[in-house]
LUMVORO-146919 format. One record per residue: x negated, y, z of N, C-alpha, C, O, CB in turn. Coordinates in steps of 0.001 Angstrom, whole numbers, padded with zeros to 6 digits, always signed. Atoms other than C-alpha are relative to their C-alpha. Glycine has a CB too. Example, Ala and Ser with C-alpha at 12.3 -4.5 7.8 and 13.67 -1.06 7.14 Angstrom:
<pts>
-000890-001190+000000-012300-004500+007800-000900+001200+000000-001936+001181+000665+000992+000027+001246;+000820-001190-000060-013670-001060+007140+000770+001090+000730+000261+002198+000899-000414+000462-001415;
</pts>
This chain:
<pts>
-000233+001507-000248-028956-030729+010244-000865-000568+001067-000515-001451+001850-000254-000819-001272;+001145+000558-001085-032123-031275+012358+000646+000381+001364+000479-000407+002295-001684+000795-000164;-000460-000358-001474-030319-029440+015395+001015-000979+000375+001096-001384+001535+000632+001504+000160;-001101+001001-000380-027356-031855+015139-000701-001310+000329-000432-001953+001343+001101-000227-001211;+000731+001220-000163-029659-034738+014772-000772-000113+001311-000865-001183+001912-000918-000147-001117;+000723-000113-001159-031719-033572+017676+000883-000243+001257+000582-000999+002180-000642+001321+000023;-000845-000051-001246-028818-032990+020084+000554-001465+000099+000587-002037+001189+001248+001175-000085;-000296+001316-000095-027479-036445+018975-000939-000971+000667-000630-001803+001519+000219-000390-001194;+001034+000973-000633-030777-038137+019705-000110+000139+001546-000246-000825+002300-001456+000263-000622;+000139-000126-001551-030957-036630+023178+001201-000777+000736+001018-001562+001666+000029+001635+000457;-001195+000713-000672-027449-037829+024103-000059-001443-000247+000141-002223+000684+001379+000525-000516;+000131+001524+000336-027876-041175+022443-001084-000595+000819-000904-001627+001465-000333-000269-001552;+001057+000593-000638-031137-041720+023876+000274-000192+001632-000038-001229+002218-001242+000873-000308;-000275-000016-001363-030016-040851+027471+001176-001264+000279+001068-002065+001207+000528+001581+000410;-000982+001006-000166-026865-043123+027041-000526-001421-000319-000091-002385+000310+001166+000328-000854;+000696+001343+000029-029007-046024+025734-000714-000404+001188-000513-001534+001632-000946-000050-001053;+000625+000219-001254-031121-045897+028722+001014-000468+001208+000812-001398+001989-000715+001311+000359;-000946+000529-001208-028150-046117+031101+000716-001305-000383+000827-002239+000411+001187+001119+000393;-000520+001225+000485-026412-048669+028920-000798-001331+000274-000306-002371+000712+000156+000167-001396;+001008+001139-000123-029488-050931+028995-000067-000425+001443-000121-001624+001714-001463+000425-000505;+000105+000244-001420-029660-050726+032748+001192-000740+000404+001076-001793+001030-000149+001272+000803;-001305+000568-000455-025951-051520+033270+000079-001431-000600+000440-002383+000092+001277+000929-000480;-000101+001474+000627-026120-054551+030731-000867-000853+000590-000456-002013+000617-000292-000094-001471;+000934+000919-000530-029117-056113+032395-000098+000025+001511-000845-000775+002073-001295+000257-000582;+000227-000076-001380-028736-055146+035962+000390-001361+000770+001464-001936+000594+000789+001195+000531;-000174+001276-000697-029143-058206+038270-000309-001328-000881-000271-002441-000356+001460-000043+000508;+000264+001208+000814-030016-060562+035243-000878+000600-001108-000444+000684-002256+001389-000765-000574;+000934-000590+001091-032998-058974+033360-000480-000981-000899-000887-002060-000468-001204+000681+000564;+000658+000907+000882-034128-060576+030292-001453-000044+000091-002006+000559+001011+000341+000290-001300;+001388+000021+000035-037683-061330+029439-000369+001458-000433+000378+002060-001204-000555-001144-000970;+000187-001394+000117-039370-057908+029369-000135+000600-001479+000172+001775-001680-001193+000315+000776;+000141-000537+001468-040051-057491+025520+001409+000266-000539+001537+000977-001536-000783-001089-001006;-001278-000031+000592-036320-057720+024989+000689+001253+000573+001654+001696-000050+000797-001324+000274;-000500-001264-000589-035535-054588+027281-000861+001141-000132-000392+002269-000287+000261-000155+001375;+000867-001151+000024-038579-052538+027180+000058+000763-001462-000270+001948-001528-001493-000498+000352;-000170-000476+001149-037957-051964+023497+001175+000957-000014+001009+002008-000634+000097-001033-000876;-001068-000913-000260-034599-050298+024313-000395+001259+000648+000065+002321+000227+000974-000626+000791;+000540-001213-000764-036329-047860+026692-000984+000688-000944-001014+001917-001017-000749-000417+001422;+001019-000725+000967-039038-047134+024147+000764+000791-001059+000345+001908-001362-000995-001075-000770;-000770-000638+000839-036405-046206+021661+000676+001266+000608+000765+002371+000072+000917-000927-000489;-000684-001198-000608-034581-044126+024117-000964+001165+000167-000649+002312-000151+000613-000357+001393;+000995-001089-000309-037763-042211+025118-000368+000743-001297-000488+001968-001296-001324-000602+000680;+000346-000485+001249-038657-041732+021458+001065+001101-000513+000788+002151-001092-000117-001199-000954;-001168-000929+000578-035183-040168+020700+000100+001137+000873+000264+002220+000311+001466-000716-000081;+000004-001064-000748-035156-037982+023689-001164+001121-000312-000970+002315-000542-000055-000509+001312;+001180-000844+000167-038726-036692+023261+000080+000636-001532-000166+001817-001779-001406-000926+000257;-000051-000538+001455-038243-036417+019381+001042+001104-000148+000812+002115-000812+000355-001171-001041;-001132-001121-000026-034869-034419+019920-000441+001287+000799-000109+002403+000398+001384-000592+000719;+000563-001309-000782-036560-031986+022539-001091+000670-000874-001202+001896-000870-000703-000402+001531;+001049-000741+000794-039518-031377+020108+000651+000547-001290+000235+001601-001770-001252-000964-000369;-000680-000588+001147-037156-030945+017086+000590+001375+000415+000463+002320-000363+001128-000969-000533;-000801-001090-000463-035185-028336+019042-000809+001125+000111-000395+002255-000144+000659-000260+001244;+000981-001088-000202-038429-026442+019825-000523+000394-001403-001280+001357-001525-001211-000459+000980;+000512-000461+001387-039098-026261+016070-001309-000651-000381-001929-000155-001322-000212+001559-000036;+001138+000572+000642-042007-028480+015637+000012-001562+000090+000874-002121+000768-001268+000575+000627;+000037+001514-000188-042925-032220+015275+001398-000726-000303+001777-001685+000370-000430-000321+001520;-001139+000620+000368-039667-033042+013556-000097-001430-000344+000834-002225-000211+000517+000670-001006;+000124+001448+000545-041159-036234+012178+000167-001026+001129+000483-002191+000891-001439-000240-000704;-000240+000721-001231-040986-037484+015849+001379-000422+000062+001648-001585+000361-000334+000798+001187;-001419+000231-000038-037210-037210+015668+000424-000972-001126+001355-001744-000898+000750+001333-000116;-000366+000900+001038-037005-039093+012376-000701-001503+000379-000182-002560+000022-000521+000644-001484;+000516+001184-000389-039483-041705+013923+000793-000685+000977+000877-001913+000945-001240+000171+000446;-000812+000655-001010-037235-042293+016856+001186-000641-000559+001555-001770-000235+000412+000939+001026;-001320+000490+000795-034141-042676+014654-000337-001185-000717+000398-002172-000706+000587+001069-001072;+000477+001316+000768-036036-045127+012545-000187-001147+000828+000264-002262+000563-001318+000187-000708;+000286+001126-001017-037189-047105+015409+001264-000700+000601+001414-001912+000757-000824+000587+001199;-001441+000489-000529-033620-047308+016840+000745-000776-000968+001405-001768-000657+000931+001184+000384;-000809+000743+001235-032181-048344+013396-000539-001388+000021+000203-002367+000095-000259+000707-001600;+000510+001388+000106-034616-051201+013239+000297-000934+001158+000488-002140+001005-001446+000042-000168;-000325+000726-001254-033966-052238+016808+001505-000445-000012+001790-001561+000421-000300+000930+001273;-001331+000159-000046-030108-051960+016333+000388-001126-001093+001283-001951-000908+000678+001377-000221;-000076+000843+001043-030450-053850+013018-000069-001492+000473+000779-002333+000175-001058+000348-000947;+000311+001406-000527-031916-056974+014773+000880-000354+001031+001251-001528+001063-001387-000151+000528;-000865+000328-000987-029760-056866+017647+001509-000278-000418+002177-001237-000030-000085+001042+000935;-001411+000207+000612-026431-056365+015774-000012-001365-000839+000836-002215-000568+000422+001314-001018;-000072+001144+001000-027185-059076+013058-000205-001308+000862+000383-002353+000585-001186+000139-001225;+000269+001345-000854-028516-061606+015820+001256-000185+000749+001712-001326+000833-001326+000080+001093;-001296+000292-000764-025349-061086+017889+001055-000444-000978+001848-001327-000650+000529+001281+000807;-001033+000398+000949-023210-061306+014671-000125-001410-000357+000851-002158-000427-000042+000820-001224;+000260+001411+000476-024878-064514+013597+000468-000988+001254+001053-002048+001029-001708-000208-000414;-000431+000860-001032-024273-065941+017134+001436-000221+000174+001920-001312+000474-000484+000452+001157;-001555+000134+000006-020501-065030+017065+000454-000975-001073+001313-001825-000839+000718+001421-000272;-000362+000867+001180-020265-066739+013653-000226-001393+000197+000608-002194-000227-000730+000376-001185;+000326+001279-000492-021914-069826+014974+000800-000646+000991+000998-001860+000970-001171+000042+000464;-000755+000405-001058-019843-070034+017975+001353-000163-000311+001986-000925+000419-000128+000828+001016;-001378+000157+000490-016581-069855+016333+001009+000697+000985+000920+001863+001368+000346-001546-000160;-000983-000291-000841-013605-069783+018510-000259+000073+001518+000600+000522+002277+000921-000871-000258;+000382+000241-001372-015467-070409+021842-000778+001452+000285-001537+001408+001253-000997-001479+000193;+000624-001201-000354-016803-066657+021880+000848+000826+000952+002051+001012+000769-000317+000756-001208;-000678-000770-001068-015919-064609+024857+000307+001311-000486-000331+001752-001442-000815+000113+001249;-000519-001274+000336-014141-061312+024611-001303+000911+000417-001541+001895-000284+001487+000360+000826;+001121-000873-000377-017273-059773+026334-001161-000073-001040-001861+000921-001236-000523-000400+001415;+001033+000053+001088-019666-061012+023571+000544+000709-001417-000201+001258-002229-000388-001610-000260;-000565-000737+001222-017298-059676+020820-000074+001585+000228-000376+002355-000684+001587-000461-000264;+000070-001434-000303-017154-056264+022588-001444+000511-000103-001701+001553-000706+000564+000277+001415;+001427-000252+000075-021006-056284+023034-000429+000097-001403-001253+000967-001684-000780-001056+000699;+000357+000064+001433-021373-056978+019340+000568+001219-000806-000046+001754-001729+000538-001338-000611;-000530-001188+000663-019055-054195+018310-000557+001176+000559-000827+002092-000218+001445+000082+000070;+000838-001223-000582-020669-051661+020650-001483-000017-000687-001921+001042-001136-000157-000134+001768;+001316-000031+000722-024110-052637+019172+000171+000575-001478-000602+001416-001938-000624-001499-000055;-000197-000373+001353-022671-052214+015645+000382+001473+000025-000150+002161-000846+001072-000889-000695;-000257-001500-000119-021283-048697+016554-001245+000667+000256-001518+001655-000427+000995+000366+001116;+001174-000766-000196-024571-047701+017977-000917-000033-001131-001598+000944-001440-000673-000425+001155;+000943+000058+001346-026459-048916+014869+000565+001021-000900-000212+001817-001427-000009-001522-000819;-000547-000895+000936-024038-046930+012789-000381+001540+000336-000699+002362-000524+001531-000225-000022;+000446-001463-000519-024785-043691+014930-001451+000135-000371-001875+001185-000854+000174+000223+001697;+001484-000278+000229-028570-044434+014570-000251+000256-001580-001087+001056-002001-000928-001313+000544;+000036-000224+001508-028095-044674+010746+000309+001420-000299-000409+001990-001120+001022-000918-000765;-000346-001264+000299-026368-041282+010764-000901+001005+000496-001140+001990-000201+001225+000232+000427;+001001-000750-000466-028885-039700+013054-001341+000016-000772-002072+001006-000796-000186-000396+001260;+001233+000096+000846-031723-040915+010825+000231+000791-001354-000642+001536-001798-000359-001569-000304;-000418-000772+001232-029973-039528+007664-000027+001447+000232-000620+002155-000582+001396-000381-000461;+000008-001418-000394-029447-036159+009284-001318+000647+000158-001611+001728-000352+000690+000155+001223;+001346-000372-000156-032972-035938+010412-000853+000237-001297-001604+001190-001506-000606-001011+000788;+000706-000053+001159-034247-036768+007084+000364+000960-001025-000454+001510-001761+000019-001157-000509;-000563-001027+000873-031880-034571+005157-000493+001477+000419-000840+002331-000397+001588-000101+000057;+000432-001344-000487-032782-031591+007393-001418+000177-000214-001750+001341-000441+000302+000212+001458;+001463-000149+000362-036662-032208+006834-000067+000183-001330-000851+001081-001636-000871-001135+000364;+000305-000182+001270-036432-032430+003233+000498+001364-000557-000067+001863-001530+000510-001102-000716;-000433-001410+000327-034528-029094+002913-001047+001100+000367-001195+002138-000279+001322+000312+000754;+000992-001043-000485-037265-027294+004860-001386-000176-000791-002184+000754-000906-000246-000162+001647;+001386+000294+000730-040223-028893+002868-000161+000914-001291-001173+000828-001987-000091-001635-000484;
</pts>
């Protein structure tokens, strides 16, 4: 399970970095709101690479945990905004919230796989 979580982390981390650049290109938010995404991406890629080499698997779990916390806040913040806006919500905002929710779900699966894989080796 660790290998699956590690490969998922590497792909997810790289995709996260690209999507963050695409989302913000030309209209960057205040730096704390986008640096956190790159920090999560770096943690996932480094954690995945370390886990594939057979050591420091806790970094993989830490990366997934950080990503879960980040996506939790992002998803529920966007969801709240959708509910408050009602019918005036753009299709772009609905799509963004859906994508964030799907990424949150993947992060939860990655975290579960990394923790289950670690507990079986202990």
